[in-house]
Each structure stands twice: as structure tokens, then as C-alpha cells.
N, C-alpha and C positions, 0 to 999 in steps of 0.2 A: 228959575233953576240955574240959569247962567250966572246970575249974581252970587248964588250960593257957592258954586264951584270956584268962582274967582276969589271969593272970600277965603275959602279953604286953602287955596294955593298960596295966597298972600300970607296967611298965618304960618303955613309950613316954611315958607321962605324966610320969614322974620325969625322964626325959631332957629333955623339953621344958621342964620347970620349971627345971632346972639351967641350961639354955641361956639362958632368959629372965632369970634372976637373975644370971648371970655378968657381971662388969664389962666395959663396952664399951671396946675398945682404940681409940687415936687413929688417925685415918686419915692417910696420908702419900702424897705424890705425888712423882714424879721429874721434874725439869725435862728437857724434851726438847731436846737439843742439835742444832741444825741444822748439818749438815756438807755438804761438797760445794760446788758452785757458788753455792748460795743463802746460804751462811754470810756474815754481815755485809753482805748486799746491801741497798741502799736500798729503801724501800717502792715507789718509782716509778722506773723507768728511762726514759731518753730523753724527759724532760719538756720540752715546748716552752715556753720562758720568753719570753713576749711583752713583758714589762715591764723586766726587770732590765737596767741599763746603757743604756737607750734614752730618747730624747726622743719623746714622744707628742703630736703636734699634732692638735687637734680643730678643723678648719676646713671649713666654718663650723659654728656651732651655731645652731639655729633653735628658739626656745622660745615658750611662751605662758603668761601668768600665769593663775592659777585663782582662782575665787571672789572676785574683786574686786567691790565693791558698785556702783561708778559708772563705772569706766574700766578696760579691760584693755589689755595691752601685748603686741605681737609683738616678741620679743627676738632680735636677730641679732648674733652675736658670734663669738669664737674663744677657744680655750684651749690651754695647753701644760703638759705634765707631765714631770718628770724623776724616774726611778725608781732608788733606791739598791739595792733588792732586787726580787724578783718580786712582793712583796706590799706594799711601802711606798714612797711617793714624795711629792713636793711639787709643787703646781701653781698656776697663775694662770689666771684667766678673766675676760673682760669682754664685755659685750653692750650694745647700744644699742636703745632702745625706739622702735618705729614709725618707724625710719629718721630719727632726730632729730625725732620727732613731726611728720613730714611729713603724717601723717594720724592720725585719732583712732578708737579702737574703744570706743564708749560701750556700756554695758550697757542692757538693756531698762528697768531702773529709771530711768536717766537720761532715756531717751526719754519715759517715762511722766510724769516730773516736768516736763519741758519742754512736754509737751502738755497736761497736766491740772493742773499745780501752780497754787496761788493765793497771791498776795502780799497780806498784810494789814499793818495797823499793827504788830502784834506781831512778825511774822517778816520785816519789810522789810529789816533788815540781813542776815539769813541768806539771803534770796532777793530781791534788788531787783526781779528780773523772772523769771518762769518760763521765758521763751524763752531767756534768757541763762544758765540754770543750768549748761549744759555748759561754759561758759567759766570757772566757778569751782571745778569739781571738781579734785582733786589728780591728778597724772599722774606716772608713773615716766619718768625720762629715760634712765637707764642704771644698770648695775651693774658693779662691779669687785671681784674677790675674790682672796685668796691662801689656800691650804688644804693640809692634809695628806690623802693618799689611802691607805686601807688596803684591800687586796684579799684577803679571807680565803678565798674560794671560787673554784674554777675547774673547768672540765669541758668537755663538748662538747654541742652541740645538733644534732639531726638533723631534716631536713624530709622527711617521707615516706620515710625510710630511704634517701634518695638524695643529699641535699646535707648536708654536715656543716660545722660552724663551731666553732672553739675559742671559749670564752666565759670570762669571769670576772665576779664580782659584787664591787662595791666600795662603800666608805663614805667620805665626806669630812666634814671639820670644819675650819672656819677663820673668817676675818674678811672681811666685805664692806663696801664703801662704796656706799651707795645714793644716787643723785642724783634728787631729787624736786622737782617744780614744784607749788606750792600757791597758793591765793589769798593775796594780800598782806595783811599785818596792817592792821586798821582799829582804831585806838586810840580814836577819837572816833566812836561810833555815832550821834551826833546828826545826822550828815549824812543819815541815812536816816529821820529823824523826819518825820512829816507823813502826809497822806492819799494822796500820790502819791510815786513815786520820782523824785527830782531827778536832774539830769545828774551831779552829784558822787556821788550814791548809786550810780547805774548804773556809774560809772567804777570804783568799788570792786569790782564784780563781775568785771571783766576784768583788773584789776591783778594781777600775778603776782610771786611770790618763788621763787627757786631756792635750795635748800639741800642740804647733804651730811649724810646720816644714817648713822652707823656702826652696824653690826649684826653679830651672829654669823651664820654660815651653816652649815647642815648639809645633807647630801644622800646619796642612794644611786643606784647605777646599774648597768647591765649592758652590758659590752662584747662585741661579736661580731667575731671576726677572720676575714675571708674568706680571707686568705693571710698571709704573713709581713709584708707591707707595708701592707695596707689593712684597714679595719674600720669598724664603726659603733658609736656610743655612745648609749644611751638613759638619760636622767637625770631625777631629781626633786631639786629644790633648794628650801630654805626659808630665809627671812631675816626675822626679826621686828624691827620698829621702829615708832615712834610717827608718826602722821600724822593730818591732818584730811581725810579723803577727800571729804567733801561741801562743804568750805569754809564751813560754817555755824557759828553761835554755839552752842557745846555746853556751856560752863562758866558758873559763877557762884558768888559767895561771899555768905554772909549777913553781917549786921552784926558777928557774932562772928568772922568770918574763916573759918568752916567752909564746906566745899564744898556746892554745891547750893542753899543757901538763897536766893541772890540770882539764880538763873537766870531769864532770860538776863542776862549782865553787860553787854550792849550793846557788846561788843568782839569782834574777830576776832584771835586771836594764838595763841601756842604753848600756852596753857592749854586750847585746844579740841582738841588732838591726843589721839588714843586709841591704845592698843596694838593692833597688827595682826600676825597671823602670815601673812605673805605667802609664797606658794609658787608653783612653776611646773614645767612639764615641758619638757625639752629633748631634741633629737635632733641628733647630730653625726656628721660624717664623719672617720674616724681615718686619719692618716698617721703611720707609725712610722719613726723614723730612729735608727740605720742600718737599711736595709731587711731585713737578715738577723737572724733571732732566734738566741738562744743555746739550745742543747739540752744538758740535763744528761747525765751518764754513764749 
């Protein structure tokens, strides 16, 4: 009996060893061929194409600049986009700041300087008077841009499972023209020498120059389509360019021509400008033309 059990165990162990040492065969799979009504069918049927072959008017757009040091801008404008496909198009956009600067939106920092700032012999050119500081800070007048729009994502949003809206997420890149108003150049700072600010010195604080600043523009946005004709656009845009936001003397050269050694250089000009990454949020009302959308097969 014991011999029979031993023989059985030996045979089982031998079989397991052979199976373990045997070469492994390569695995193979057979491609599944889809037949019937699904064969060759697109990934999505009856796709609602809100962009292709249409003009998209965004009127009006209302925006607000963010993180400005001394003065912010309420931007009101309009935009138009033409789409070659449902994901690619070209557009233009323009906006005016504070209704042609009919009013100003100063930051708390500007208010603090106007209230608590002190003018001394050393900073008299930079700030002839603290009360007039708001007159010398740089302000945005308007923006105009041309850009490409790429919309890689689309879908639907639901509000409490009761209201639904088609949506798409888009990216833009292009060129913008920024119109900026800054303190006028003061090439001879000696007008502000002395223990008090003369009338000529005070006049330099209110004198203004307007210039055009070219800059790249980037942005992202989300469009919500309430129906085939109307929708809403939420946008973020950024446009970096140089400016002197405070209108103060920020530069200087040493005797060797190197920067910084001769600060302040007793002048107000383009050398005092610094690089700023300006950005803003926009919201706009969308009108699509023609009113009917295209629907894929």
C-alpha cells in the first residue's frame, strides 16, 4: 500500500517538473471583426457642430484686468470668429478700457501713496506730489487682437440634472496691440531740483504720452451653448509687454555704462519700463450665424 502511494506521488512530481521545464509557446490573438450595422461606423453619430462653417459673434465682452499694481481696467468690447472646421478658426477682438477712461479704477496701493506718500529731494522727480500720484500712473486705453482658436474638447454640462448645455474648451494664440497712456518723458530732471516742487515740476506729473505696444496674446476659454443660436463665453487672456506702471524713475547707469550704478538717472523715459505679464478675465454673449448648426451623420 505504501509502495503504491509513493509511486503515485513520484509520477505526479515528475509530471509537474516536465510541465514546468517545457518551453513556453507564444501567445496569439485573433482580431475581432465588427460586422453588421456597426462595421465602419464613426465614433460619434449625430454630432452637433456649433463652430464649423459659422461666424461666431461675441457681443459684448466685459472683462476686468487682474493683479495690476496701481490701476485696473474694466474692458468692454466685441469679438468675431470664423471657423474652418469644428475645432479650428481665426478671430479678431477689441476692447476699450473704462469707456475711454471716462473713470479710473485705482488700486488700494495708489490710494495709500496719495494719502501717505512723502516727497523728498531725492524722489521729487518720481513723485512731485503725493496727492497727484494718481495722475502719473500708467493706464490701459484699449486692446485689439487677431488670433487662431483651437477647440480640442467638447461635451455637455448639466445643472442639477435638469438643464443641459453643449460646451467646448478652446485655446487661442495670436498678436495684440495694446494702447497705453503713461507719464510723459522728462529728459531734464533738474526741473524738480530744490526743496519744493515748482510749477514746472508739478506739470511733469500730469503730462501724458500715448503709445502703441505690440505683444503676443494667449488665452483659454469655455463656451456654453444654450441653443443653436445663442451662448456664453468665459475667457482668460494674457498679453505681456513693457511699461512703467508707476511713472517713476526706475533706471540708472554707472560711469561705465552698466545698469544700476547711477540710479536714479534723474530722467523719466523708456528706460524705466519693466516687463509685465498682464492678464484679464472676460465674459461674453455669443450669437452664432447662421442660426442653424450642422449635425454629422
